N, C-alpha and C positions, 0 to 999 in steps of 0.2 A: 660759216658759223655752225656750231653743232645744233642739230635739230632739237627742239624742246620735246621732253617726254610727254607722251599722251597721257592724259588723266585717266585713271582707272574708271572703267564703265560702271554703271549702277549695278549691273548683273554680276560683275567681277567682285565688287564690294559685298554684295549679298552672299555670294558663294563663300567668300572668306569669313564673313560673319557667321554663316551657318556652320562652317567647319570648326571655327573657334568655339561655338556654343556646344557642338557635339563632343568636342574634345573635353571641354570643361565638365559636361554632364557625365561623361564616362570616368573622368578623374573622381568626381563626387561619388559615383556609383562604387568605385573601388575603395575610396576613403571610408565611406560609411560602413562597408563590410569589415574592413580591417579594424576600425575603431570599435565596433560592436563585438567582434569575435575575440580579439586579442585581450591580453590581461595587462596592458600597460598601466592600468590603475589598480592592479591587484587581482589575484585569482578569484573568480566568482562562480564559474560553471564547473561541472564535473571534468570536462576536458581541460579547462584551465589548470585544475588541480593535478590532473594526471601529468600534464606537461611540466608543471613545477616539480613534481616528484622526479620525473625523468631528468630534468635539468640539474637539480641538486645532486642526484645520485651520480650522474656522469661527472660532475665536478670532483666528487670524491674518488671515483674510479680513475679519473685523469691523474690525480695525485698519487694513487697507489701504483700507477704504471710508470712513474718517473724513476730515474736511476737512484737518486738519493733523497727521497722525500723527508722532510723534517718530521720528527716524532710528534704525534698529536696534531698534525697539520689539519687545518680546515674545521676546527671545532665549531665555528660559527655556522658552517654549512651542515654539520651534524645536527646541531640544535634545530635549524630550520627544517631539515629533512624529517627529523623525528616528529616535529610539530605538524608539518604538512601531511605526513603519512597518517598520523593519529587522527587529524581532522577529517581526512579523506575516508578512513575506515568508519568513523563515527557517522558520517553523513551518507556514505554510499556503499558501505560494506567492503569486504575484502575481495580483491580481484588481482589480475596480473600486475597492474601498476603498483598496488599496495605491496605486493610481494617483491617487486623490484626495490622499493624503499627498504623493506625488511632485509632483503638479501645484501644490499650494499652496506647497511649499518652493521650487520653481522660480520661481513668481510672486513669492514673498517676496524672493528674491535679486535678481531683475530690478527689483522695485519700489524696493529700497534701493540698487541699484548706483550710481546717479548722485548719491546724497546722502552717501555715506561708505563706510567699510570694511565689506565683507560677507565677509571672509575666512573666519571661522568657519562662517557659514551655507553658504558655497560649498563648504567642505571637507566638511561634513556631507552636503550634497546629492551631491557627487561620490562619496563613499564609498557612499552609499545607491544610487546609480545602478549602481555596480559589482555590488552585491548583487542588485539588481533584474534586471540583465541587459538584453539588447536584445530587439527584436521586439515591443514594445508602443508605442503612441502615447500620450504623456502627455496627459491630458484638460485642458481649460481649467480654470483655477483662479485664485484671488486675487480681484481686483476688475475690473470692466469699466466703461467710460464709457457712460452713457446720457443721454438728454435728456428733460426734462419733456414736450416736444412729442411725442416718439416714444411715450412711455407713454400720453399722452392720446389720441393717434391710434388706438392699438391698443385702448384701453379705452373708446372712445366708444360708448356705448349707453345706453338708458333702463333703468338697472338696477332702479329701483323697479318699473317695469312688468314687467320680467323676473321679479322676485321675486313680484309680485302674481299672476302667471300660473302660479306653481308651486303645486301642490296635492298633498296626500297622496292618491294615486289608488288606488282599490279596485275599479275596473272595467277589465278588460283584454280585448283581442282575443286569445283563447287560440289562435287558428288561425294567428297570424303569429309567425314566428321573429325573434328579435332578432339583427341582424347583429353578428358578433364585432368588427368594426371600431368599432362604436359603444361597445362595452364597453371596448375598448382606449383609445379617445380619452377616455372618461370617467375612466378610471384615470390617464391621463397628466395630465389636468386636476387631479385630486386630488393628484398628486405635487407640484404647485406650492403646496400648502398650507404655511403656516409650520410649522416643527417646532423644538423646542428645540435650539439649536446645530446645526441642519441634520442631526440624527441620523436622520431619516426612518425612524421606528420602525414604521410601519403596514404591514399585510399585508392582502391581499384573497383570500379563497377564493370563487371564482365557480362557480356551478352553473347550467346552462342546459338540461339534459335533464330531462324531466318526472319520471322515477323518482327522480333525485337531488334535485330540488327538493322532492318529496314527503317523502323521507326526512329531509332537513334540517328542513323545517317541522314534522315530527312532534314535534320537541323544542321548539317555540315555540307559545305559547298565543294570540298576538294576530293571527292571519291567517285566522281562520274566516270563511267567506263569500266569500273572494276568492283565497286561497292557491293553489287549483287552477287559477286563470286566469293566474298569473304566467308570464312568459317567462324569468325568471331570479331568482336570489337571491344576494346577496353576504353573506358573513360577514366583517366587518371586525375585525381584531385589532391589538394593539400588542405589540411584543416588549419585555419588561421587562429584557432583557439590556443595553439601551442606557442605563439610568439608573445613576448612581453616587453619589447623595447621599440622605440621609434626607429632605431637603426635596423631592425629586423623586418621592416615593412615590405621589403622585396625578397626576403630570405626564402619564402615559400617557392618562388620561381626557381631558385637555385637548387634547393633540396628536391623539388618536384622534377626538375629537368634531369638531375642525376638518376633519380629513381626510374623515370620513364625510359632513359637510355639503357639502364641495366635491364629493365624489363624487356625491351626490344632485343637486347643481346641474349637474354634468357630464352626467348622464343627462337632465336637463331640457333642456339645451342641444342634446342629440342628438335631441330630439323624442320622448323616451320618458317614460312615466309611472313614478313611483317612490313608494314608501312606506317610511318608517323603521319597522322592526320592533324595538321596544324590547327590550333585553336586561337587564332588572332581575331577574336570576335568582339563586336560592339555589344553594348548592354542589351539591346533588343534581342539579338540572337542568343546571347548568353542566358537570358531569362527563359527563352523557349526551351533550350536544352536542359536547364535546371528543372523546369516543370516536368518535362518528359521523363527524365531519369529519376527525379525525386532527390536532387542534391540539396542538402541543407544550406542555409544562408551563410554559415560559418566556413564553408569550403569554397575554394576557387578551382576552376577547371584549368589544368595545366596543358593537357593534350589528349587526343584520341589516338589509339593504335589499332589499326586493322590487321588481322592476321588470318592464317589458314594454311592448309596443306598445299604445297606447291605442285604445279604440273611437272611432268618429267623433263620437259624442255620448254623454255620461254625466253623472252627478251626483257632486258632492263635498261634504263638509261646508263650511258657511260659515266656521267657525272665526274668528269676529270677533276682531280684535286689540285690546288695551288702548289707551286714549288715550296719546299720546306723553308727557304729563305724569305718567303712572303709571310710565314707564320711565326717562325722562330727568331727572336731577337736575343742574342747571347751576350751577356754582360754589357748592357747599355751604360753610358756614362751617367753617374749619379750626381745630383746637385744638392 
């Protein structure tokens, strides 16, 4: 006869209950932050309104980049963008986000001018320009002509070799200071990462002084044995104020992950070593890091990146990759 299963012990039950409670508490911690920061009930904060301007502007730019857009497409978005940009300027003044709204509305009018009546769009733009006032140069917006040859010329490189030369570096020359220009260029490269409707939600907190690096890394568990050698550390975050639907509740991790990877590749292109420092942290640790760095409640921490000047010669993990057929599924049967 099969033996009867042993009843779970009291300690086992307590451990499972404790784990379930911690999981629930962390879900609630994340839920509260998204619920308060996002604008699923309408834009309220300045960042909400900035995000809404970027979102609406990108929808119109999307239309202007299609092969055969319908003349006068998206007038509902034009009205919303004009109203949101006006409200933003009246409440917060004119800045880069307001200029994006103005730029895209101007491009929309010019784009459609030769194809039909743009009277309403032109009137909305003229009214908005009065509110915005003079003294600012309207940024480029809308769509632009490019060629495949131009893109290929700028992108020509052996990217596989570039990627195969990238390693998670854990040995650094601690006597060499990282030039700030390299940091700026790496972040400029990361800013070209795709983001949902061009909302550009990512932020970087950069530390390059040894005392600051040590204080930040004191709240991270995965840098033992090399953290003291680093020439700098980034804390990459995403601003939840830019999301406005329930379906976007996890979008910050997607945009933030792409941004962080491009940032690491930017460091690689500058000849620096870098190592992703995973931030799979429970709320207690997250709160400590937030307090230390001064991260506002509307932002989530995506990851940390340690970086610095490499030694002349050093060792890295082999980190063998899986065979392609374990990653690629080509033309699976659809149901």
